Biopython code that builds the backbone (N, CA, C, O; Angstrom):
import numpy as np
from Bio.PDB.StructureBuilder import StructureBuilder

atoms = [
    (1, "UNK", "N", (-89.055, -3.594, 0.099)),
    (1, "UNK", "CA", (-88.318, -3.646, 1.334)),
    (1, "UNK", "C", (-88.419, -5.022, 1.985)),
    (1, "UNK", "O", (-87.500, -5.481, 2.664)),
    (2, "UNK", "N", (-89.546, -5.654, 1.759)),
    (2, "UNK", "CA", (-89.719, -6.988, 2.345)),
    (2, "UNK", "C", (-88.629, -7.931, 1.879)),
    (2, "UNK", "O", (-88.034, -8.647, 2.685)),
    (3, "UNK", "N", (-88.363, -7.934, 0.578)),
    (3, "UNK", "CA", (-87.398, -8.870, 0.017)),
    (3, "UNK", "C", (-85.961, -8.552, 0.414)),
    (3, "UNK", "O", (-85.086, -9.411, 0.310)),
    (4, "UNK", "N", (-85.711, -7.329, 0.868)),
    (4, "UNK", "CA", (-84.361, -6.918, 1.253)),
    (4, "UNK", "C", (-84.280, -6.589, 2.742)),
    (4, "UNK", "O", (-83.357, -5.905, 3.185)),
    (5, "UNK", "N", (-85.241, -7.077, 3.502)),
    (5, "UNK", "CA", (-85.298, -6.760, 4.927)),
    (5, "UNK", "C", (-84.009, -7.135, 5.655)),
    (5, "UNK", "O", (-83.574, -6.408, 6.549)),
    (6, "UNK", "N", (-83.400, -8.242, 5.292)),
    (6, "UNK", "CA", (-82.166, -8.686, 5.958)),
    (6, "UNK", "C", (-81.062, -7.642, 5.827)),
    (6, "UNK", "O", (-80.268, -7.465, 6.751)),
    (7, "UNK", "N", (-81.003, -6.945, 4.685)),
    (7, "UNK", "CA", (-79.982, -5.917, 4.491)),
    (7, "UNK", "C", (-80.207, -4.741, 5.446)),
    (7, "UNK", "O", (-79.249, -4.138, 5.929)),
    (8, "UNK", "N", (-81.455, -4.422, 5.712)),
    (8, "UNK", "CA", (-81.759, -3.364, 6.656)),
    (8, "UNK", "C", (-81.450, -3.816, 8.082)),
    (8, "UNK", "O", (-80.852, -3.076, 8.863)),
    (9, "UNK", "N", (-81.862, -5.030, 8.408)),
    (9, "UNK", "CA", (-81.643, -5.566, 9.760)),
    (9, "UNK", "C", (-80.154, -5.668, 10.076)),
    (9, "UNK", "O", (-79.744, -5.415, 11.209)),
    (10, "UNK", "N", (-79.339, -6.037, 9.082)),
    (10, "UNK", "CA", (-77.881, -6.116, 9.273)),
    (10, "UNK", "C", (-77.294, -4.773, 9.701)),
    (10, "UNK", "O", (-76.254, -4.717, 10.357)),
    (11, "UNK", "N", (-77.967, -3.708, 9.324)),
    (11, "UNK", "CA", (-77.488, -2.357, 9.639)),
    (11, "UNK", "C", (-78.107, -1.820, 10.939)),
    (11, "UNK", "O", (-77.904, -0.659, 11.295)),
    (12, "UNK", "N", (-78.853, -2.665, 11.633)),
    (12, "UNK", "CA", (-79.468, -2.245, 12.885)),
    (12, "UNK", "C", (-80.690, -1.375, 12.702)),
    (12, "UNK", "O", (-81.020, -0.563, 13.567)),
    (13, "UNK", "N", (-81.365, -1.542, 11.574)),
    (13, "UNK", "CA", (-82.503, -0.701, 11.219)),
    (13, "UNK", "C", (-83.803, -1.457, 11.425)),
    (13, "UNK", "O", (-83.880, -2.662, 11.186)),
    (14, "UNK", "N", (-84.806, -0.748, 11.864)),
    (14, "UNK", "CA", (-86.153, -1.309, 11.914)),
    (14, "UNK", "C", (-87.020, -0.535, 10.933)),
    (14, "UNK", "O", (-86.977, 0.695, 10.888)),
    (15, "UNK", "N", (-87.794, -1.253, 10.159)),
    (15, "UNK", "CA", (-88.712, -0.637, 9.198)),
    (15, "UNK", "C", (-90.100, -0.625, 9.822)),
    (15, "UNK", "O", (-90.549, -1.613, 10.402)),
    (16, "UNK", "N", (-90.763, 0.513, 9.691)),
    (16, "UNK", "CA", (-92.138, 0.650, 10.152)),
    (16, "UNK", "C", (-92.942, 1.226, 8.996)),
    (16, "UNK", "O", (-92.636, 2.310, 8.497)),
    (17, "UNK", "N", (-93.961, 0.506, 8.575)),
    (17, "UNK", "CA", (-94.845, 0.975, 7.516)),
    (17, "UNK", "C", (-96.134, 1.465, 8.160)),
    (17, "UNK", "O", (-96.793, 0.729, 8.894)),
    (18, "UNK", "N", (-96.484, 2.709, 7.880)),
    (18, "UNK", "CA", (-97.680, 3.319, 8.440)),
    (18, "UNK", "C", (-98.696, 3.484, 7.314)),
    (18, "UNK", "O", (-98.361, 3.961, 6.230)),
    (19, "UNK", "N", (-99.921, 3.091, 7.576)),
    (19, "UNK", "CA", (-100.943, 3.205, 6.539)),
    (19, "UNK", "C", (-102.304, 3.557, 7.116)),
    (19, "UNK", "O", (-102.507, 3.494, 8.329)),
    (20, "UNK", "N", (-103.230, 3.925, 6.250)),
    (20, "UNK", "CA", (-104.539, 4.400, 6.697)),
    (20, "UNK", "C", (-105.501, 3.290, 7.115)),
    (20, "UNK", "O", (-106.615, 3.576, 7.554)),
    (21, "UNK", "N", (-105.096, 2.055, 6.987)),
    (21, "UNK", "CA", (-105.990, 0.939, 7.281)),
    (21, "UNK", "C", (-106.145, 0.727, 8.783)),
    (21, "UNK", "O", (-105.358, 1.230, 9.584)),
    (22, "UNK", "N", (-107.181, -0.032, 9.143)),
    (22, "UNK", "CA", (-107.392, -0.359, 10.555)),
    (22, "UNK", "C", (-106.527, -1.565, 10.939)),
    (22, "UNK", "O", (-105.903, -2.196, 10.086)),
    (23, "UNK", "N", (-106.505, -1.865, 12.220)),
    (23, "UNK", "CA", (-105.656, -2.934, 12.763)),
    (23, "UNK", "C", (-105.944, -4.282, 12.095)),
    (23, "UNK", "O", (-105.014, -4.998, 11.722)),
    (24, "UNK", "N", (-107.198, -4.624, 11.946)),
    (24, "UNK", "CA", (-107.559, -5.919, 11.361)),
    (24, "UNK", "C", (-107.045, -6.044, 9.930)),
    (24, "UNK", "O", (-106.519, -7.089, 9.546)),
    (25, "UNK", "N", (-107.197, -4.983, 9.142)),
    (25, "UNK", "CA", (-106.712, -5.001, 7.756)),
    (25, "UNK", "C", (-105.196, -5.178, 7.703)),
    (25, "UNK", "O", (-104.679, -5.948, 6.894)),
    (26, "UNK", "N", (-104.491, -4.458, 8.573)),
    (26, "UNK", "CA", (-103.035, -4.585, 8.623)),
    (26, "UNK", "C", (-102.628, -6.000, 8.987)),
    (26, "UNK", "O", (-101.779, -6.591, 8.320)),
    (27, "UNK", "N", (-103.217, -6.546, 10.025)),
    (27, "UNK", "CA", (-102.847, -7.891, 10.466)),
    (27, "UNK", "C", (-103.083, -8.919, 9.364)),
    (27, "UNK", "O", (-102.247, -9.794, 9.138)),
    (28, "UNK", "N", (-104.199, -8.815, 8.691)),
    (28, "UNK", "CA", (-104.522, -9.756, 7.620)),
    (28, "UNK", "C", (-103.522, -9.625, 6.465)),
    (28, "UNK", "O", (-103.004, -10.627, 5.974)),
    (29, "UNK", "N", (-103.255, -8.392, 6.037)),
    (29, "UNK", "CA", (-102.330, -8.163, 4.928)),
    (29, "UNK", "C", (-100.917, -8.619, 5.294)),
    (29, "UNK", "O", (-100.259, -9.294, 4.503)),
    (30, "UNK", "N", (-100.453, -8.254, 6.484)),
    (30, "UNK", "CA", (-99.099, -8.626, 6.913)),
    (30, "UNK", "C", (-98.949, -10.151, 6.971)),
    (30, "UNK", "O", (-97.916, -10.691, 6.577)),
    (31, "UNK", "N", (-99.972, -10.834, 7.458)),
    (31, "UNK", "CA", (-99.922, -12.296, 7.530)),
    (31, "UNK", "C", (-99.955, -12.913, 6.127)),
    (31, "UNK", "O", (-99.184, -13.829, 5.840)),
    (32, "UNK", "N", (-100.829, -12.426, 5.262)),
    (32, "UNK", "CA", (-100.947, -12.973, 3.901)),
    (32, "UNK", "C", (-99.681, -12.752, 3.079)),
    (32, "UNK", "O", (-99.298, -13.612, 2.286)),
    (33, "UNK", "N", (-99.040, -11.617, 3.263)),
    (33, "UNK", "CA", (-97.857, -11.269, 2.468)),
    (33, "UNK", "C", (-96.548, -11.627, 3.161)),
    (33, "UNK", "O", (-95.472, -11.428, 2.597)),
    (34, "UNK", "N", (-96.634, -12.159, 4.394)),
    (34, "UNK", "CA", (-95.447, -12.559, 5.155)),
    (34, "UNK", "C", (-94.428, -11.419, 5.255)),
    (34, "UNK", "O", (-93.249, -11.596, 4.949)),
    (35, "UNK", "N", (-94.896, -10.267, 5.681)),
    (35, "UNK", "CA", (-94.044, -9.083, 5.801)),
    (35, "UNK", "C", (-93.322, -9.125, 7.140)),
    (35, "UNK", "O", (-93.963, -9.255, 8.183)),
    (36, "UNK", "N", (-91.979, -9.014, 7.125)),
    (36, "UNK", "CA", (-91.207, -9.194, 8.356)),
    (36, "UNK", "C", (-91.070, -7.950, 9.231)),
    (36, "UNK", "O", (-90.551, -8.039, 10.343)),
    (37, "UNK", "N", (-91.524, -6.800, 8.753)),
    (37, "UNK", "CA", (-91.378, -5.591, 9.556)),
    (37, "UNK", "C", (-92.726, -5.128, 10.095)),
    (37, "UNK", "O", (-93.761, -5.734, 9.817)),
    (38, "UNK", "N", (-92.700, -4.062, 10.857)),
    (38, "UNK", "CA", (-93.870, -3.578, 11.591)),
    (38, "UNK", "C", (-94.826, -2.825, 10.671)),
    (38, "UNK", "O", (-94.410, -1.989, 9.869)),
    (39, "UNK", "N", (-96.105, -3.135, 10.803)),
    (39, "UNK", "CA", (-97.156, -2.392, 10.127)),
    (39, "UNK", "C", (-97.960, -1.645, 11.180)),
    (39, "UNK", "O", (-98.506, -2.256, 12.099)),
    (40, "UNK", "N", (-98.031, -0.344, 11.051)),
    (40, "UNK", "CA", (-98.697, 0.489, 12.043)),
    (40, "UNK", "C", (-99.943, 1.121, 11.442)),
    (40, "UNK", "O", (-99.839, 1.961, 10.549)),
    (41, "UNK", "N", (-101.125, 0.726, 11.920)),
    (41, "UNK", "CA", (-102.350, 1.316, 11.397)),
    (41, "UNK", "C", (-102.492, 2.771, 11.841)),
    (41, "UNK", "O", (-102.171, 3.123, 12.977)),
    (42, "UNK", "N", (-102.970, 3.595, 10.938)),
    (42, "UNK", "CA", (-103.179, 5.019, 11.222)),
    (42, "UNK", "C", (-104.506, 5.477, 10.617)),
    (42, "UNK", "O", (-104.527, 6.413, 9.818)),
    (43, "UNK", "N", (-105.620, 4.823, 10.992)),
    (43, "UNK", "CA", (-106.901, 5.166, 10.368)),
    (43, "UNK", "C", (-107.384, 6.579, 10.698)),
    (43, "UNK", "O", (-108.188, 7.142, 9.955)),
    (44, "UNK", "N", (-106.911, 7.153, 11.789)),
    (44, "UNK", "CA", (-107.294, 8.523, 12.148)),
    (44, "UNK", "C", (-106.334, 9.564, 11.576)),
    (44, "UNK", "O", (-106.515, 10.763, 11.785)),
    (45, "UNK", "N", (-105.321, 9.103, 10.858)),
    (45, "UNK", "CA", (-104.352, 9.963, 10.152)),
    (45, "UNK", "C", (-103.509, 10.830, 11.093)),
    (45, "UNK", "O", (-103.004, 11.874, 10.680)),
    (46, "UNK", "N", (-103.356, 10.415, 12.330)),
    (46, "UNK", "CA", (-102.560, 11.204, 13.284)),
    (46, "UNK", "C", (-101.090, 11.258, 12.878)),
    (46, "UNK", "O", (-100.475, 12.325, 12.892)),
    (47, "UNK", "N", (-100.539, 10.122, 12.522)),
    (47, "UNK", "CA", (-99.120, 10.085, 12.131)),
    (47, "UNK", "C", (-98.936, 10.802, 10.796)),
    (47, "UNK", "O", (-97.965, 11.535, 10.607)),
    (48, "UNK", "N", (-99.862, 10.589, 9.884)),
    (48, "UNK", "CA", (-99.789, 11.264, 8.586)),
    (48, "UNK", "C", (-99.779, 12.782, 8.765)),
    (48, "UNK", "O", (-99.005, 13.476, 8.105)),
    (49, "UNK", "N", (-100.605, 13.287, 9.626)),
    (49, "UNK", "CA", (-100.646, 14.735, 9.880)),
    (49, "UNK", "C", (-99.361, 15.204, 10.555)),
    (49, "UNK", "O", (-98.839, 16.269, 10.223)),
    (50, "UNK", "N", (-98.856, 14.426, 11.488)),
    (50, "UNK", "CA", (-97.632, 14.783, 12.203)),
    (50, "UNK", "C", (-96.464, 14.967, 11.235)),
    (50, "UNK", "O", (-95.656, 15.882, 11.393)),
    (51, "UNK", "N", (-96.382, 14.092, 10.233)),
    (51, "UNK", "CA", (-95.291, 14.151, 9.258)),
    (51, "UNK", "C", (-95.676, 14.890, 7.978)),
    (51, "UNK", "O", (-94.914, 14.911, 7.012)),
    (52, "UNK", "N", (-96.857, 15.491, 7.980)),
    (52, "UNK", "CA", (-97.352, 16.291, 6.840)),
    (52, "UNK", "C", (-97.427, 15.485, 5.544)),
    (52, "UNK", "O", (-97.048, 15.956, 4.472)),
    (53, "UNK", "N", (-97.926, 14.266, 5.677)),
    (53, "UNK", "CA", (-98.089, 13.416, 4.499)),
    (53, "UNK", "C", (-99.261, 13.932, 3.678)),
    (53, "UNK", "O", (-100.349, 14.166, 4.204)),
    (54, "UNK", "N", (-99.029, 14.102, 2.399)),
    (54, "UNK", "CA", (-100.049, 14.642, 1.511)),
    (54, "UNK", "C", (-101.133, 13.608, 1.222)),
    (54, "UNK", "O", (-100.853, 12.423, 1.035)),
    (55, "UNK", "N", (-102.375, 14.084, 1.190)),
    (55, "UNK", "CA", (-103.499, 13.261, 0.756)),
    (55, "UNK", "C", (-104.038, 13.904, -0.509)),
    (55, "UNK", "O", (-104.365, 15.091, -0.523)),
    (56, "UNK", "N", (-104.129, 13.115, -1.573)),
    (56, "UNK", "CA", (-104.623, 13.612, -2.841)),
    (56, "UNK", "C", (-105.652, 12.610, -3.358)),
    (56, "UNK", "O", (-105.296, 11.547, -3.866)),
    (57, "UNK", "N", (-106.908, 12.955, -3.225)),
    (57, "UNK", "CA", (-107.976, 12.034, -3.615)),
    (57, "UNK", "C", (-107.968, 11.728, -5.102)),
    (57, "UNK", "O", (-108.429, 10.664, -5.517)),
    (58, "UNK", "N", (-107.447, 12.650, -5.914)),
    (58, "UNK", "CA", (-107.361, 12.403, -7.346)),
    (58, "UNK", "C", (-106.283, 11.384, -7.696)),
    (58, "UNK", "O", (-106.276, 10.834, -8.798)),
    (59, "UNK", "N", (-105.376, 11.135, -6.762)),
    (59, "UNK", "CA", (-104.291, 10.168, -6.974)),
    (59, "UNK", "C", (-104.417, 8.988, -6.011)),
    (59, "UNK", "O", (-103.407, 8.390, -5.639)),
    (60, "UNK", "N", (-105.611, 8.651, -5.610)),
    (60, "UNK", "CA", (-105.926, 7.463, -4.819)),
    (60, "UNK", "C", (-105.586, 7.562, -3.330)),
    (60, "UNK", "O", (-105.404, 6.530, -2.684)),
    (61, "UNK", "N", (-105.496, 8.743, -2.780)),
    (61, "UNK", "CA", (-105.324, 8.848, -1.329)),
    (61, "UNK", "C", (-103.991, 9.395, -0.888)),
    (61, "UNK", "O", (-103.473, 10.351, -1.465)),
    (62, "UNK", "N", (-103.436, 8.777, 0.148)),
    (62, "UNK", "CA", (-102.163, 9.236, 0.712)),
    (62, "UNK", "C", (-101.026, 9.048, -0.280)),
    (62, "UNK", "O", (-100.869, 7.978, -0.869)),
    (63, "UNK", "N", (-100.247, 10.084, -0.453)),
    (63, "UNK", "CA", (-99.048, 9.984, -1.276)),
    (63, "UNK", "C", (-97.948, 9.335, -0.432)),
    (63, "UNK", "O", (-97.923, 9.507, 0.786)),
    (64, "UNK", "N", (-97.052, 8.601, -1.063)),
    (64, "UNK", "CA", (-95.978, 7.959, -0.309)),
    (64, "UNK", "C", (-95.125, 8.992, 0.427)),
    (64, "UNK", "O", (-94.808, 10.053, -0.112)),
    (65, "UNK", "N", (-94.769, 8.670, 1.640)),
    (65, "UNK", "CA", (-93.851, 9.470, 2.445)),
    (65, "UNK", "C", (-92.852, 8.499, 3.047)),
    (65, "UNK", "O", (-93.227, 7.595, 3.794)),
    (66, "UNK", "N", (-91.599, 8.684, 2.726)),
    (66, "UNK", "CA", (-90.550, 7.805, 3.229)),
    (66, "UNK", "C", (-89.566, 8.635, 4.034)),
    (66, "UNK", "O", (-89.083, 9.665, 3.564)),
    (67, "UNK", "N", (-89.272, 8.187, 5.240)),
    (67, "UNK", "CA", (-88.320, 8.894, 6.084)),
    (67, "UNK", "C", (-87.346, 7.908, 6.714)),
    (67, "UNK", "O", (-87.650, 6.729, 6.897)),
    (68, "UNK", "N", (-86.180, 8.422, 7.034)),
    (68, "UNK", "CA", (-85.214, 7.685, 7.833)),
    (68, "UNK", "C", (-85.022, 8.522, 9.093)),
    (68, "UNK", "O", (-84.642, 9.691, 9.033)),
    (69, "UNK", "N", (-85.293, 7.899, 10.226)),
    (69, "UNK", "CA", (-85.110, 8.555, 11.522)),
    (69, "UNK", "C", (-83.894, 7.965, 12.204)),
    (69, "UNK", "O", (-83.627, 6.769, 12.091)),
    (70, "UNK", "N", (-83.155, 8.810, 12.915)),
    (70, "UNK", "CA", (-82.021, 8.274, 13.665)),
    (70, "UNK", "C", (-82.507, 7.749, 15.017)),
    (70, "UNK", "O", (-83.699, 7.809, 15.317)),
    (71, "UNK", "N", (-81.595, 7.242, 15.820)),
    (71, "UNK", "CA", (-81.980, 6.632, 17.103)),
    (71, "UNK", "C", (-82.588, 7.645, 18.070)),
    (71, "UNK", "O", (-83.255, 7.258, 19.029)),
    (72, "UNK", "N", (-82.365, 8.934, 17.828)),
    (72, "UNK", "CA", (-82.947, 9.986, 18.665)),
    (72, "UNK", "C", (-84.287, 10.479, 18.136)),
    (72, "UNK", "O", (-84.887, 11.392, 18.704)),
    (73, "UNK", "N", (-84.764, 9.866, 17.031)),
    (73, "UNK", "CA", (-86.048, 10.244, 16.466)),
    (73, "UNK", "C", (-85.998, 11.437, 15.527)),
    (73, "UNK", "O", (-87.043, 11.951, 15.126)),
    (74, "UNK", "N", (-84.799, 11.887, 15.170)),
    (74, "UNK", "CA", (-84.670, 13.013, 14.238)),
    (74, "UNK", "C", (-84.732, 12.511, 12.802)),
    (74, "UNK", "O", (-84.154, 11.478, 12.462)),
    (75, "UNK", "N", (-85.437, 13.253, 11.977)),
    (75, "UNK", "CA", (-85.533, 12.909, 10.555)),
    (75, "UNK", "C", (-84.196, 13.210, 9.892)),
    (75, "UNK", "O", (-83.696, 14.334, 9.950)),
    (76, "UNK", "N", (-83.628, 12.188, 9.261)),
    (76, "UNK", "CA", (-82.344, 12.335, 8.568)),
    (76, "UNK", "C", (-82.485, 12.279, 7.055)),
    (76, "UNK", "O", (-81.583, 12.683, 6.321)),
    (77, "UNK", "N", (-83.619, 11.779, 6.600)),
    (77, "UNK", "CA", (-83.903, 11.715, 5.163)),
    (77, "UNK", "C", (-85.412, 11.719, 5.026)),
    (77, "UNK", "O", (-86.114, 11.057, 5.789)),
    (78, "UNK", "N", (-85.908, 12.464, 4.052)),
    (78, "UNK", "CA", (-87.349, 12.464, 3.789)),
    (78, "UNK", "C", (-87.583, 12.541, 2.283)),
    (78, "UNK", "O", (-86.884, 13.253, 1.562)),
    (79, "UNK", "N", (-88.566, 11.803, 1.839)),
    (79, "UNK", "CA", (-88.976, 11.838, 0.436)),
    (79, "UNK", "C", (-90.505, 11.885, 0.405)),
    (79, "UNK", "O", (-91.173, 10.949, 0.844)),
    (80, "UNK", "N", (-91.045, 12.979, -0.117)),
    (80, "UNK", "CA", (-92.483, 13.107, -0.301)),
    (80, "UNK", "C", (-92.796, 12.693, -1.736)),
    (80, "UNK", "O", (-92.403, 13.378, -2.681)),
    (81, "UNK", "N", (-93.499, 11.580, -1.900)),
    (81, "UNK", "CA", (-93.830, 11.087, -3.231)),
    (81, "UNK", "C", (-94.906, 11.922, -3.894)),
    (81, "UNK", "O", (-95.798, 12.444, -3.226)),
    (82, "UNK", "N", (-94.819, 12.047, -5.210)),
    (82, "UNK", "CA", (-95.810, 12.810, -5.968)),
    (82, "UNK", "C", (-96.856, 11.908, -6.615)),
    (82, "UNK", "O", (-97.831, 12.397, -7.186)),
    (83, "UNK", "N", (-96.659, 10.602, -6.528)),
    (83, "UNK", "CA", (-97.633, 9.635, -7.035)),
    (83, "UNK", "C", (-97.451, 8.343, -6.243)),
    (83, "UNK", "O", (-96.490, 8.202, -5.487)),
    (84, "UNK", "N", (-98.367, 7.411, -6.416)),
    (84, "UNK", "CA", (-98.295, 6.160, -5.665)),
    (84, "UNK", "C", (-97.049, 5.344, -6.014)),
    (84, "UNK", "O", (-96.617, 4.509, -5.220)),
    (85, "UNK", "N", (-96.475, 5.576, -7.182)),
    (85, "UNK", "CA", (-95.284, 4.817, -7.589)),
    (85, "UNK", "C", (-93.980, 5.571, -7.312)),
    (85, "UNK", "O", (-92.898, 5.057, -7.595)),
    (86, "UNK", "N", (-94.074, 6.766, -6.770)),
    (86, "UNK", "CA", (-92.892, 7.590, -6.511)),
    (86, "UNK", "C", (-92.304, 7.236, -5.150)),
    (86, "UNK", "O", (-92.528, 7.925, -4.155)),
    (87, "UNK", "N", (-91.550, 6.149, -5.135)),
    (87, "UNK", "CA", (-90.914, 5.644, -3.918)),
    (87, "UNK", "C", (-89.454, 5.358, -4.247)),
    (87, "UNK", "O", (-89.164, 4.657, -5.217)),
    (88, "UNK", "N", (-88.533, 5.893, -3.450)),
    (88, "UNK", "CA", (-87.112, 5.615, -3.713)),
    (88, "UNK", "C", (-86.810, 4.117, -3.632)),
    (88, "UNK", "O", (-87.498, 3.363, -2.944)),
    (89, "UNK", "N", (-85.774, 3.712, -4.346)),
    (89, "UNK", "CA", (-85.398, 2.296, -4.290)),
    (89, "UNK", "C", (-84.666, 1.998, -2.982)),
    (89, "UNK", "O", (-84.225, 2.909, -2.281)),
    (90, "UNK", "N", (-84.546, 0.721, -2.671)),
    (90, "UNK", "CA", (-83.900, 0.301, -1.422)),
    (90, "UNK", "C", (-82.463, 0.799, -1.320)),
    (90, "UNK", "O", (-81.990, 1.128, -0.232)),
    (91, "UNK", "N", (-81.781, 0.851, -2.439)),
    (91, "UNK", "CA", (-80.390, 1.295, -2.440)),
    (91, "UNK", "C", (-80.266, 2.722, -1.903)),
    (91, "UNK", "O", (-79.306, 3.040, -1.201)),
    (92, "UNK", "N", (-81.218, 3.567, -2.225)),
    (92, "UNK", "CA", (-81.210, 4.943, -1.708)),
    (92, "UNK", "C", (-81.259, 4.937, -0.187)),
    (92, "UNK", "O", (-80.478, 5.627, 0.469)),
    (93, "UNK", "N", (-82.181, 4.155, 0.371)),
    (93, "UNK", "CA", (-82.293, 4.079, 1.827)),
    (93, "UNK", "C", (-81.043, 3.481, 2.453)),
    (93, "UNK", "O", (-80.553, 3.980, 3.466)),
    (94, "UNK", "N", (-80.532, 2.423, 1.861)),
    (94, "UNK", "CA", (-79.339, 1.768, 2.404)),
    (94, "UNK", "C", (-78.136, 2.710, 2.380)),
    (94, "UNK", "O", (-77.325, 2.700, 3.306)),
    (95, "UNK", "N", (-78.017, 3.518, 1.336)),
    (95, "UNK", "CA", (-76.926, 4.495, 1.267)),
    (95, "UNK", "C", (-77.047, 5.543, 2.369)),
    (95, "UNK", "O", (-76.053, 5.898, 3.002)),
    (96, "UNK", "N", (-78.259, 6.038, 2.597)),
    (96, "UNK", "CA", (-78.487, 7.013, 3.672)),
    (96, "UNK", "C", (-78.127, 6.393, 5.012)),
    (96, "UNK", "O", (-77.451, 7.021, 5.827)),
    (97, "UNK", "N", (-78.572, 5.170, 5.242)),
    (97, "UNK", "CA", (-78.301, 4.477, 6.507)),
    (97, "UNK", "C", (-76.808, 4.237, 6.684)),
    (97, "UNK", "O", (-76.267, 4.447, 7.769)),
    (98, "UNK", "N", (-76.138, 3.796, 5.617)),
    (98, "UNK", "CA", (-74.689, 3.573, 5.703)),
    (98, "UNK", "C", (-73.966, 4.875, 6.038)),
    (98, "UNK", "O", (-73.041, 4.881, 6.851)),
    (99, "UNK", "N", (-74.378, 5.963, 5.423)),
    (99, "UNK", "CA", (-73.761, 7.268, 5.699)),
    (99, "UNK", "C", (-73.969, 7.666, 7.154)),
    (99, "UNK", "O", (-73.041, 8.131, 7.815)),
    (100, "UNK", "N", (-75.188, 7.481, 7.649)),
    (100, "UNK", "CA", (-75.472, 7.804, 9.057)),
    (100, "UNK", "C", (-74.654, 6.939, 10.001)),
    (100, "UNK", "O", (-74.109, 7.431, 10.989)),
    (101, "UNK", "N", (-74.567, 5.647, 9.695)),
    (101, "UNK", "CA", (-73.794, 4.735, 10.543)),
    (101, "UNK", "C", (-72.311, 5.092, 10.539)),
    (101, "UNK", "O", (-71.654, 5.028, 11.578)),
    (102, "UNK", "N", (-71.782, 5.467, 9.375)),
    (102, "UNK", "CA", (-70.372, 5.838, 9.270)),
    (102, "UNK", "C", (-70.086, 7.126, 10.022)),
    (102, "UNK", "O", (-69.073, 7.238, 10.712)),
    (103, "UNK", "N", (-70.984, 8.103, 9.889)),
    (103, "UNK", "CA", (-70.746, 9.399, 10.528)),
    (103, "UNK", "C", (-70.928, 9.359, 12.043)),
    (103, "UNK", "O", (-70.450, 10.246, 12.749)),
    (104, "UNK", "N", (-71.616, 8.332, 12.545)),
    (104, "UNK", "CA", (-71.820, 8.247, 13.988)),
    (104, "UNK", "C", (-70.726, 7.444, 14.696)),
    (104, "UNK", "O", (-70.705, 7.360, 15.924)),
    (105, "UNK", "N", (-69.831, 6.864, 13.922)),
    (105, "UNK", "CA", (-68.729, 6.075, 14.526)),
    (105, "UNK", "C", (-67.539, 6.945, 14.854)),
    (105, "UNK", "O", (-66.533, 6.449, 15.362)),
]
sb = StructureBuilder()
sb.init_structure("model")
sb.init_model(0)
sb.init_chain("A")
sb.init_seg("    ")
for serial, (resi, resn, name, xyz) in enumerate(atoms, 1):
    if name == "N":
        sb.init_residue(resn, " ", resi, " ")
    sb.init_atom(name, np.array(xyz, "f"), 0.0, 1.0, " ", f" {name:<3s}", serial, name[0])
structure = sb.get_structure()
């Protein structure tokens, strides 16, 4: 998503990545990797629990959870990953966003 951030921004989208790390870890990683979107630390797993993100210790922790929320905060797309590599490609997200933008006009 980092490399295609401009395509998301052109559509009026903000990306927020939520992870189990603390604030210091997020800030360091975001600075080192030059990530242009928001990184939200969730070390107490409050957001993960709210969205029912699966934790599987046999598969290295939190499973990927990808959602698209509309401007009212409603979930319009959700993908619960079954492994750390089970993440939809950017085109999937862009198609969902384009559909939402078209249907709201």
